C-alpha positions, 0 to 999 in steps of 0.5 A: 500499500502506497500513496494516499491509501497509505496516508489514510490508512494510518491517520495520516490526514488527522496527524497533519492537520494537527501539525499544521495547527501546531505551527500556525499557533506557534506563529501566531504566539511568535508574532504576538510576542514580537509585536509587544516586545517593545512594551516588555523592553520599555518596562525593563528600562524604566524598572527603577522608576516602577519600583520606586512607585511600588515601594512608596505606594503602602503606608503613604496612601492611608487617610484618616477618617472623617470625625462623625458629627453627634446629634440629638434626636428624640427617641421615637425619631431616633428608631424612624431614622433608623428605618429611613436608613434602611430604605435609603439603602434601598433606593440607592444615593442620591434618592428623590425625597418623595420617593422616600416619603412613599416608601416610608408610608407603605412600610409603616413608619410612624409619622413619616412627613414629621420624621423626614422634616426632623431628619432634614432640620438635623442635616442627617438628610442633606440636599445635593443641589440637583433635586436629590437627597444624600444620607449624611454617613457622618452623624451619630445619633445620641439620646 
């Protein structure tokens, strides 16, 4: 048996396809390596600057947390404020005030209008200047 019959009988076609695939993949990998070689050489030339930036990165970036402002709220408003906070987390920030009122009413919050008014006056809920409101995370409730 010789020729094409021998190639077919001994899986020559599949071996040829696998060989072509390996060679083609190797050539693609080689061309990608050569095309990106300038970036690797640039990093190698500037390794001192990169190393300094890496070393300076650690302890200098720590920031101190802002001090929390203590405000006084009556006990019934304080509990409602905690419930409002959960509603604000559900709504996302910034949030529209009418939506918070609607959610507060649906959830059965006691006196939602007066509670939200107290939170506005105490600067727990602050306007963002574009018609929406934000929850001030820098406040701490005291009894």
